[in-house]
C-alpha positions in Angstrom: 3.9 7.8 24.4 1.6 10.6 23.2 -2.0 10.4 24.3 -4.5 10.6 21.4 -7.9 12.0 22.0 -10.7 10.0 20.4 -13.3 12.4 19.1 -15.5 9.8 17.3 -18.1 9.9 20.1 -20.9 12.4 20.5 -19.8 16.0 21.0 -21.6 18.6 23.1 -23.3 21.4 21.3 -21.6 24.8 21.2 -22.0 26.5 24.6 -22.8 23.3 26.5 -20.5 21.6 29.0 -19.6 18.0 28.4 -21.7 15.6 30.3 -20.2 12.7 32.1 -20.9 9.1 32.9 -24.3 7.7 32.1 -25.7 11.2 31.3 -23.5 11.3 28.1 -24.8 8.0 26.9 -28.4 8.9 27.6 -28.1 12.3 25.9 -26.2 10.7 22.9 -28.9 8.0 22.5 -31.7 10.5 22.7 -30.0 12.8 20.2 -29.2 9.9 17.9 -32.7 8.7 17.9 -34.0 12.1 17.1 -31.6 12.8 14.3 -31.4 9.3 12.7 -35.0 8.3 13.1 -34.4 5.6 15.6 -30.8 4.8 14.5 -27.9 4.4 16.9 -25.7 7.0 15.3 -26.0 10.7 14.5 -25.9 11.5 10.8 -22.8 12.9 9.3 -22.4 16.6 9.5 -20.8 17.9 6.3 -17.3 19.5 6.6 -16.5 22.5 4.4 -12.7 22.9 4.5 -11.6 26.3 3.4 -8.8 26.8 0.8 -5.6 27.9 2.4 -2.2 28.8 0.9 1.2 28.1 2.4 4.2 25.8 2.2 2.4 22.7 3.4 -0.4 23.2 1.1 2.1 23.6 -1.7 3.8 20.3 -0.7 0.3 18.6 -0.7 -0.3 20.0 -4.2 3.0 18.7 -5.5 2.5 15.2 -4.0 -1.1 15.1 -5.2 0.0 15.7 -8.7 2.9 13.3 -8.5 0.8 10.5 -7.0 -2.0 10.9 -9.5 0.5 11.1 -12.4 2.2 7.9 -11.3 -1.1 6.1 -10.9 -2.7 7.2 -14.2 0.5 7.2 -16.4 2.4 4.1 -15.3 0.2 1.6 -17.2 1.0 3.4 -20.5 4.7 3.2 -20.1 6.0 0.8 -22.8 9.1 -1.4 -22.3 10.9 -3.4 -25.0 10.8 -7.1 -24.6 11.2 -9.9 -27.2 8.3 -10.5 -29.6 5.5 -12.4 -28.0 6.0 -10.9 -24.5 4.1 -8.0 -23.0 5.5 -4.6 -24.0 4.0 -2.9 -20.9 6.5 -1.7 -18.2 4.3 -2.6 -15.2 1.9 -5.5 -15.7 0.3 -8.1 -13.5 -0.3 -10.8 -16.1 -2.7 -13.3 -14.6 -3.2 -15.1 -17.8 0.5 -15.6 -18.3 1.1 -16.0 -14.5 3.8 -13.4 -14.5 4.5 -10.0 -12.9 6.5 -7.5 -15.0 8.1 -4.4 -13.7 10.5 -2.9 -16.3 13.5 -5.3 -16.3 12.2 -7.4 -13.5 10.0 -10.5 -14.1 8.6 -12.5 -11.2 6.9 -15.9 -11.3 4.1 -17.0 -8.9 6.5 -19.2 -6.8 8.6 -16.1 -6.1 5.9 -14.9 -3.7 8.6 -14.5 -1.0 9.9 -11.5 -2.9 6.4 -9.9 -2.9 6.2 -10.7 0.8 9.6 -9.1 1.5 8.5 -5.9 -0.4 5.3 -5.7 1.6 7.1 -6.2 4.9 9.7 -3.6 4.0 6.9 -1.2 3.1 5.2 -1.7 6.4 8.4 -1.2 8.3 9.1 2.0 6.4 5.7 3.2 7.3 6.4 2.4 11.0 9.7 4.3 10.8 8.3 7.3 9.1 5.4 7.4 11.7 7.9 7.2 14.6 9.8 10.1 13.2 7.2 12.4 11.6 3.8 11.2 12.7 1.1 10.4 10.2 2.7 11.9 7.1 1.4 9.0 5.0 -2.2 9.8 6.0 -1.8 13.5 5.4 0.1 13.5 2.1 0.2 10.2 0.2 -2.7 8.0 1.3 -5.0 7.3 -1.7 -8.0 8.4 0.4 -6.4 11.7 1.1 -5.2 12.2 -2.5 -8.5 11.5 -4.1 -10.5 13.4 -1.5 -8.2 16.5 -2.1 -8.9 16.1 -5.9 -12.7 15.9 -5.3 -12.6 19.0 -3.1 -10.8 20.8 -5.9 -13.7 19.9 -8.3 -16.2 20.9 -5.6 -14.6 24.3 -5.3 -14.7 24.8 -9.1 -18.4 24.3 -9.2 -19.6 25.6 -5.8 -16.9 28.0 -4.6 -15.0 28.1 -1.4 -16.2 27.3 2.1 -18.8 30.1 2.6 -20.2 29.8 -0.9 -20.6 26.0 -0.5 -22.4 26.5 2.8 -24.7 29.1 1.4 -25.5 26.9 -1.6 -26.3 23.9 0.5 -28.6 26.0 2.7 -30.3 27.7 -0.3 -33.6 26.4 -1.7 -33.7 24.4 -4.9 -33.0 26.5 -7.9 -31.5 26.2 -11.4 -28.2 27.6 -10.1 -28.1 25.0 -7.4 -29.1 22.1 -9.6 -26.6 22.7 -12.4 -23.7 23.2 -9.9 -24.6 20.1 -8.0 -25.1 18.0 -11.1 -21.9 19.2 -12.7 -20.0 18.4 -9.6 -21.3 14.9 -9.3 -20.8 14.2 -13.0 -17.2 15.4 -12.7 -16.8 13.2 -9.6 -18.2 10.2 -11.5 -15.8 10.9 -14.4 -12.8 10.9 -12.1 -14.1 7.8 -10.4 -14.5 6.0 -13.7 -11.0 7.1 -14.8 -9.6 5.7 -11.5 -11.3 2.4 -12.0 -10.2 2.3 -15.7 -6.6 3.0 -14.8 -6.6 0.2 -12.3 -7.6 -2.5 -14.8 -4.8 -1.3 -17.1 -2.4 -2.7 -14.6 -3.7 -6.2 -15.3 -4.1 -6.1 -19.1 -2.2 -4.6 -22.0 -3.4 -1.0 -21.8 -3.6 -0.1 -25.6 -5.4 -3.3 -26.3 -7.8 -3.1 -23.4 -8.9 0.5 -24.1 -10.1 -0.7 -27.5 -11.8 -4.0 -26.4 -13.4 -2.3 -23.3 -15.7 -0.2 -25.4 -16.6 -3.0 -27.9 -17.6 -5.4 -25.2 -14.7 -7.8 -25.9 -12.8 -7.2 -22.7 -12.8 -9.9 -19.9 -15.7 -9.8 -17.5 -13.2 -9.2 -14.7 -12.2 -5.9 -16.3 -15.8 -4.6 -16.2 -16.5 -5.8 -12.7 -13.2 -4.4 -11.4 -13.8 -1.0 -13.1 -17.3 -0.8 -11.7 -16.2 -1.6 -8.1 -13.3 0.9 -8.2 -15.6 3.6 -9.7 -18.2 3.1 -7.0 -15.8 3.0 -4.1 -13.9 6.1 -5.3 -17.1 8.1 -5.8 -18.5 7.0 -2.4 -15.3 7.2 -0.3 -13.8 10.5 -1.8 -17.1 12.2 -2.5 -19.5 11.3 0.2 -17.7 9.6 3.2 -14.4 11.4 3.2 -13.2 11.9 6.8 -15.5 9.0 7.9 -13.2 6.5 6.0 -10.2 7.7 8.1 -12.1 7.9 11.4 -14.3 4.7 11.2 -13.0 2.4 8.5 -9.2 2.7 8.5 -7.4 0.8 11.3 -4.3 2.9 11.2 -5.4 5.8 13.4 -6.1 3.3 16.2 -2.7 1.5 16.0 -0.5 4.5 15.3 -0.1 5.2 19.0 2.1 2.1 19.2 4.5 3.7 16.7 4.7 7.2 18.3 6.7 8.4 21.2 7.3 11.8 22.9 9.9 12.7 20.2 7.6 12.0 17.2 6.9 15.1 15.2 3.2 15.9 15.0 1.0 18.9 14.2 1.0 20.6 17.6 -0.6 23.7 19.1 1.9 25.5 21.3 -0.4 26.1 24.2 2.3 27.7 26.4 2.5 30.5 23.8 -1.1 30.7 22.7 -2.9 30.8 26.0 -4.9 32.5 27.3 -6.6 33.0 23.9 -9.1 35.5 22.9 -10.0 38.2 20.3 -7.5 41.0 19.8 -8.0 44.5 18.6 -5.6 46.6 16.7 -3.2 48.6 18.9 -4.2 46.5 21.9 -1.3 45.3 24.1 -0.2 41.7 24.1 0.7 41.7 27.7 -1.0 39.1 29.9 -2.4 37.1 27.0 -1.4 34.5 24.4 -0.9 34.8 20.7 -4.0 32.9 19.7 -6.8 35.3 18.8 -9.4 32.5 18.6 -10.1 33.1 15.0 -10.9 29.4 14.3 -9.0 29.5 11.0 -7.2 26.3 12.0 -10.6 24.7 12.4 -12.3 25.9 9.1 -9.3 24.6 7.0 -9.2 21.2 8.6 -10.5 18.4 6.3 -11.3 16.3 9.4 -13.2 19.1 11.1 -11.3 19.0 14.4 -9.7 21.7 16.5 -6.0 21.0 16.9 -5.9 23.2 20.0 -7.6 20.4 21.8 -4.4 18.4 21.6 -3.3 15.3 19.7 -6.4 13.6 18.3 -7.0 10.3 16.6 -8.7 12.0 13.6 -5.7 14.3 12.9 -4.0 13.2 9.7 -1.0 15.6 10.1 -1.7 17.4 6.8 -0.3 20.7 8.1 -3.1 22.9 6.6 -3.8 24.3 10.1 -0.2 25.3 10.2 -0.5 27.3 7.0 -3.7 28.9 8.2 -2.3 29.9 11.6 0.9 31.3 10.1 -1.1 33.4 7.7 -3.0 34.9 10.6 0.2 35.5 12.7 1.7 37.4 9.8 -1.3 39.6 9.6 -1.3 40.5 13.3 2.5 40.9 13.3 3.2 38.0 15.7 5.8 35.2 15.2 4.7 32.3 13.1 4.8 28.7 14.4 2.0 28.9 16.9 0.8 25.7 15.3 3.7 23.7 13.9 5.2 20.2 13.4 6.7 19.7 16.9 7.2 16.9 19.5 5.7 16.7 22.9 9.2 16.4 24.4 10.4 19.6 22.7 7.2 21.5 23.7 7.6 20.4 27.3 11.3 21.4 27.3 10.6 24.9 26.0 7.8 25.4 28.5 10.4 24.8 31.2 12.8 27.2 29.5 15.1 24.3 28.4 16.4 23.8 24.8 14.4 21.6 22.6 15.9 18.5 21.2 14.8 16.3 18.3 16.7 13.0 18.5 16.3 11.1 15.3 18.3 8.1 16.5 16.5 6.4 19.3 15.5 2.8 20.3 12.4 2.4 18.2 13.8 4.1 15.1 16.9 1.9 15.3 14.7 -1.2 15.5 12.6 -0.2 12.6 15.6 0.9 10.5 17.5 -2.3 11.3 14.5 -4.5 10.5 13.8 -2.7 7.3 17.5 -3.0 6.3 17.6 -6.8 7.0 14.3 -7.5 5.2 15.3 -5.2 2.3 18.7 -6.7 2.0 17.4 -10.3 2.0 14.7 -9.4 -0.6 17.3 -7.7 -2.8 19.7 -10.6 -2.4 16.9 -13.0 -3.4 16.1 -11.0 -6.4 19.7 -10.6 -7.6 20.8 -14.2 -7.0 17.7 -16.1 -8.3 18.7 -18.5 -11.1 17.8 -18.2 -14.7 16.3 -21.7 -14.5 14.8 -24.0 -11.9 14.3 -27.7 -11.6 11.5 -29.5 -9.8 11.3 -33.3 -9.5 8.3 -35.5 -9.1 8.9 -39.2 -8.4 6.7 -41.9 -9.7 4.4 -43.0 -6.8 3.0 -46.2 -8.3 5.1 -48.2 -8.7 7.9 -46.6 -6.7 10.5 -48.8 -8.5 10.6 -51.6 -11.1 12.8 -54.7 -10.9 14.0 -55.6 -14.4 14.5 -59.1 -15.7 18.3 -58.9 -15.4 18.1 -57.7 -11.8 18.5 -54.0 -12.5 16.3 -51.5 -10.7 14.5 -48.6 -12.5 12.9 -45.5 -11.0 10.7 -43.1 -12.9 10.8 -39.3 -12.6 9.1 -36.3 -14.1 11.3 -33.3 -14.4 9.8 -29.8 -14.6 12.4 -27.4 -16.0 11.6 -23.7 -15.9 13.3 -21.2 -18.2 13.2 -17.7 -16.7 14.9 -16.0 -19.6 13.3 -14.5 -22.7 15.1 -16.8 -25.1 14.6 -20.6 -25.6 17.3 -22.7 -24.1 18.5 -26.3 -24.4 19.2 -28.1 -21.2 21.3 -31.3 -20.8 20.1 -33.5 -18.0 22.3 -35.8 -15.9 22.0 -37.9 -12.8 24.5 -38.4 -10.0 24.6 -40.5 -6.9 24.7 -44.1 -8.2 27.8 -45.3 -10.0 26.9 -46.8 -13.4 23.3 -45.6 -13.4 21.8 -45.1 -16.8 19.5 -42.2 -17.7 16.9 -42.6 -20.4 13.5 -41.4 -21.7 10.5 -43.6 -22.5 11.0 -45.5 -25.8 14.8 -44.9 -25.7 17.6 -47.2 -24.7 19.6 -44.7 -22.8 22.3 -42.1 -23.2 22.1 -38.3 -22.9 18.8 -36.6 -22.2 18.3 -33.0 -23.4 15.2 -30.8 -23.6 14.5 -27.5 -25.3 12.5 -25.2 -23.0 10.7 -22.3 -24.7 11.4 -18.7 -23.4 9.7 -17.9 -20.1 8.1 -21.3 -19.9 8.2 -24.6 -18.0 8.7 -27.9 -19.9 8.0 -31.3 -18.4 10.2 -34.3 -19.4 9.7 -37.9 -18.2 13.0 -39.9 -17.5 14.0 -43.2 -16.2 17.1 -44.0 -14.0 18.2 -47.6 -14.1 20.8 -48.8 -11.6 22.9 -51.9 -12.6 22.1 -55.3 -11.1 25.5 -55.4 -9.3 25.1 -52.0 -7.6 25.1 -52.2 -3.9 22.1 -50.1 -3.0 20.2 -49.2 0.2 16.5 -49.1 0.1 16.7 -45.3 -0.4 19.7 -43.7 -1.9 20.2 -39.9 -1.9 20.9 -38.6 -5.5 20.8 -35.4 -7.6 19.5 -34.4 -11.0 21.6 -31.8 -12.7 20.6 -29.6 -15.7 23.2 -27.6 -17.7 22.8 -24.9 -20.4 26.1 -23.2 -21.2 27.5 -21.8 -18.0 24.2 -22.3 -16.2 24.0 -25.2 -13.8 21.1 -26.1 -11.5 21.2 -29.1 -9.2 18.2 -30.6 -7.2 18.1 -33.4 -4.6 16.1 -36.5 -5.0 16.1 -40.1 -3.8 16.4 -43.4 -5.7 14.3 -46.3 -4.2 15.6 -49.8 -4.8 13.4 -51.9 -2.6 16.5 -53.5 -1.0 15.6 -55.4 2.3 18.7 -54.2 4.2 20.4 -50.8 4.0 24.1 -50.5 3.4 
């Protein structure tokens, strides 16, 4: 399993050698107290990632646009349903206690389907991590996507890395004020749009966008929008890499998903060392390809040096790969000094052996099998769920009634759920006791039918009367059956007679 370096602790200043043991703790505490006015931790040092161009940056741009488009556009997609039902394609309808996703409609009691989807998503993340490292963190995690978006806005107002550093170091001026103010206003606008888009998933979007500004929207909409606005602005604008390093648990548990064959952003030390500056027309004999230009460091959004090895902070975004390849092209050296590679392949090439990248291995088989099983069960549950359901509640007091003619009567409340978008009539029957009569309160008996509105649950109270000459045990297994056309749903129950001796 690859060893991850944890760089969250205090780091030595440039030109200093790392201290060891108690000396590190003492130095860290002294420095922390000096910098944080008695605090335990050193204040955050801003990171100014430089803009880089290359294939991985292009992939990140494409995924950023795709993820933001899905998030902001999905609530506005309309979907035709019968009149009276939501016309929004994706909607979590708390008021109606339903979840809609295009043609799929889920009820609260179908939480097992949600559970299956979440478990399958977790297993898919495990599988992708075992194969390709932290691709989720580097390309699709919301923290990464919105931080990238905020950095784009930052560059528009303040310029690239060097310009931003000069602006922060410059004294207060009109130029600095308007650039900083404009940046933060744009950040707040994006944050507000993010919070606003979130609440559209829980209310009809065209309706909510009108009521929100007139003060008629639910209180939860305003509270949720405020919370998402604040968290987006703080996490993507101010905290950035600190969220990944200190708040997110995934960097600390990813080691359990990785092995020596997992692809990660890797510095090929056997090819790059010994490193050092290189002048034009100077020979490459006796030295490595790394010219120690630090371009891989200045483009890193986490502020780390990938040449130090696999690190917990690395999100595998590949920007250092693009930066290094650009430098290698300029100095006429082969690209790939920093690349997506595995520890096993690197070790093999170091020994002069061919590199291998086995996709099929024990952990990937386990993850793929588990994901297939959970996904299959979830899909089967979704495809085979009935269009109606029947729940039975027995009378508890009294549990049964002995009639004047010796017959025994039990009372039940049937709750019939109609999962379709059309009202349906259900015929109710009872099986298990020969000659038993089914009736409703105030009726003498016969057939029992009930019309259940579309996408609703209807409750109907019924009596089951067993004849006096029926030979009954104290508890008799029985079934209620509802039918509507070709649809049939059967549910178990018991009939209590109060007989002293069982059959």
